[in-house]
N, C-alpha and C positions, 0 to 999 in steps of 0.2 A: 504494499499500499503506500510505502515510501515514495516509489517510483510511479505510482498510479498504472502499473502494469498489472494485468489479470495473469494469474499463474496457469489456471485449469479451467475448464467447463467440460461437464460431462451430463449424461442423461441418468437419471436415477431410477427410472423403469418402473414407476408405479402407474397404474393404471388411469386412463382418462377420466376427469371428473374427480379425482383424489388430488389431494395436495400434500406437500412435504411441511409437515408440521412441526417437526421437532429437529435440531440439527446441533450436534456437539461434536469437539475435537477431542479424542482420548488418547492416553499414552504419549502424549507430546515429548516426554521425556527419551522416547526411543524412536522418533521419528514422527509419531503421531498418525491416527486413523480417523478418518471423517465418518461419523456414524449418523445417519439419517433415519428418521421414523416418519412414516407416511399414513394418510388417512385409511388405507387399505388394511392397515395393521401390521405391515411389515417393516422390520429393522434391517437396513443393509449397512455394511461396514466397506471402507475404501481405504486403499494405501496408495502410495507412490503420488499423493496430490501435490507435492512440491517439486518442480523438475529440479531445483538447485540441490535436492538431496537425492534424487532418483530420476534419471531422464526418461525412464520407460514410462509406458502408457499408464493411466489410472486403472488400478485392478481392483475388484470387488472380492474381498477375502471370505466374505460370509453374509450370508442372508437367512433370516427365520422370521417366523410370523411371532412377533412379540406380543399381539393381543388376538386371541383367536374368537371370543366372544364380543364382537363388534355391537353395539345396540343402536340401531337408526333414532338420531335423535333432530328434531327441528333446528337447534342451534348447537352442533357439536364441537369438539375440539379436535377431532381427529385422534392422534396418538402422540402423546406427551412421554418425555424421558428425563431422567436424573441419572449422572452417572458419578459415582463414589470412587475415586481414583485409589484410595488406599485400600479398597477391599476388592476392586473389579466387578461390583455389582451394578448392575443397570436396572433401575426401577421404571417398569412401564405402565402408564395408565391412558386415560383418555376416555373415549365413547364405550366405556365398559363398566359393570359393577365391580370390577376387580382391579387391584393393581398387582402387576407381576413382578417378580424378582428373578433376575437372569444373572448366571455367572457369565460374562461377556468373552471370557478365555476358552471356557468349553462349551457355551451354548447350552449348559443345563439349567432348566428352570428349577426355581425354588418356591418360595410361597406363592399362594393365590389369596391376597388378602382381599377381604370383603370391605369395600367402602361405605355400605349402608347408605347409599344415595341413589336419587334417581337422577341426578344432575351429572354432567361429564366431569372428569379432572381436568382442570386447566393448566395446573402447574405443580410440580413437585421439587421439593428441596431438601437434600439430606444434610444433617449436621456434618460439617467439615471433620469433625474430630472423631475419636473412636467409638462414639455413641452408635447405637442401633437404630436412632429415632430418626424418622423424617416426616415431614410436613407435607400436606397437599391442598391446594385451593380448588375451589368447586364453581361451577358455573352459576349456582344459585347464592353464591356469596360466602358459602360456609367454608370454615378453617377447620381441619382436622390432623391430630398429631398421631402418628402410628409407632409402634414398637415391634421389630422384626423379631424380637426373641420370643413373642407370644404366639399362640395360636393363631390361626388364620382368621377365625371368627372373633376373636378377642383383642386383635391388634390394636385397635382404636383405643386409644387412651386419653384424650381430650377431644372435645368438641366445641368450636367457638362460632357464635354468630356473629363473625367477623365484619361482613359487609354487607349491603343490600343489594349488590349487582354483581355481575361476573367478575370473578377474582382473576386480573390480568398476569400477576406473577406473585409467587413467594420465594425469598431468598434468605439465606442465613447471615446472620451479622457478621461482618468481616472479623470483629476481635471479641467478641463475647460469645462463649458456648452457651448454647441452650436458649438461644434469642435469635428471633427471625422478623423478618419484615413481609407485609402483604400489602398488596395495592389492587385497588379495583378501577374498573372503567369510569366510575364516578369522579376519580380524581383523588380518593383518599388512601393515605398509607398510614399503615398501623405497625407500632413495634411490640411485639409479643416476647414473654418469658415462658417457656414450655416448663419450668418446673414448679410452676402454680398449678392450682388445682380449680382456678376460677377464671370467669372470663375477664379477668382485669386486664386491661391494655396498658402497657407502660406508658406509650406515647402515641399521639395521633397528630398528624399533618395534614392540611388541606392542600395539596401539590397542585390540583388542576380541577377544583370543584366547579370553576365557572365556565370551563369549556370541556372537561371531560379529559380523560388520560388515554393515550395511545399506546406507549410501551413504557417500561419501568426497568431499572435494573441498580443494582448494589455493587460498588467496587468490592474487589475481593479482599484488597489488604488495607485500603484506606476507609475511614469511617465518612462515607460520602455516598449518597443515593441520589438518583436524578431520573426524571421522567420527561416525556414529550407530550405535548398536547394533541388531543384528537383533532382528526381532519373532519370538517362538516360541509355543507352545501354553502354556508356563509362564511367559512373560515378555512380555505383552502391554499392560498397563496403561501402561506408560511406558518410555520409551527413553533410554538414557544419551547424550549428548553429551560427547564428548571433544576438547579442542582442544590443541594441542601447537605447539610452535617448532622451527624447522628451525635455529635457532643452536645450535651444538655444545655450549655450556656449559649449556643447559637441558634437564636429563636427565628432570625430573618434568614432568606435564601442567601447561599454563599455568591450565586450569581444566576441570571435567567437573561434570555435574549431570544430574539427569533431568528430562524433560518429559513431560507427559501425553500419551498416544496418541488419547485419546477413546474407546477401546474398554472396554466392560464385560464382554464374554465373548471367550474365545478365538476368533480368526478361522477361519471354514471353510476358508479358504485362505490360506495363510501369504504366497504369491504372488500377487496377483490377476491378472497377466499372466503367460502362459507364456513370456514373451520376457524378462522381466525379473525376476532372484532376488532380490527385495526388496519389502517392502510398503510402503517410505516413500522420500522423497527429501529430499536435502540440497545446498545451493549456498551459496556465499558471494556477497555483493555485489561486483560488479567494484571499486569504489573503496572503498567505506566498510566498517569493520569491524563488518558485520552479516551474518546469515546467514538464509536462508529453510528452513524444516523443513515439507515435505508429509507429512501424517499418514495413516493409514489410514482415517480417518473422513472424509475430503475437507478437514479444516481446513488452513490454512498458518499456521505462527506464525514470527514475526520475531524474532530473539534477537540478541543482542550488545551492542555499546558504543554508547552515545549520547553522543558527544561534541560537541554543538552548543553553541555559546556565543552 
């Protein structure tokens, strides 16, 4: 991205009418593997995506059905995944009443964890430490905490009425174990501590409540989170980015500004994919204070601090 040069482009092979709804790069310490999840329930793994490391063609190293019980939903999430590097466990959920655990190295399925929900799983986040706990957000606004050490039907250890609308993302706190953040399409962000047994929220921020939230992420090492505003029929020429600190003394945003979407007319479809309730994407760089914004016109913008010395 520093040279504005595309490394690779390849087809995922999911059927027409489905979308890629989850994407991760795993095992980056040994070359890396691109892991895709699509709405047909299939997980695919690819290597040789970086020609600087391997000039050969992109190679699919594995493909398996991560979700076998796809439930038709009016507003579904497709397939969503979470990867825990320390254990090699892939959590797979989405338009299903179960969350499946997979050993990505052996492709052996573990638990089928019952979600006890009619709504789709929209996001999954594992505790980055040694804990066996993970958190899932749902399309009806609920937040649930699971423990993989328990029986499949008893794995839900906490249930929170976190939001009133679709949970756009859940992410672990970058420095505090057993804490995580959730964000809804309404623009509300909440900080939770899963060591408690009540619905008590640690902190609530109104990040984009005036316009709605498109995408949300938390930096993996710095105590910073951010989000982008929703694209609507009346607000489509630009998106607002808002960055906030997780440090308690910082009540005001660290920074916020508008970036162009590249759109000159209102979009025909506010959400291009039936599985993803947003028209753009946003993600932090894993180590640097940079973030990438994928816009509706297909462009990618890299924004943030350039601290090179």
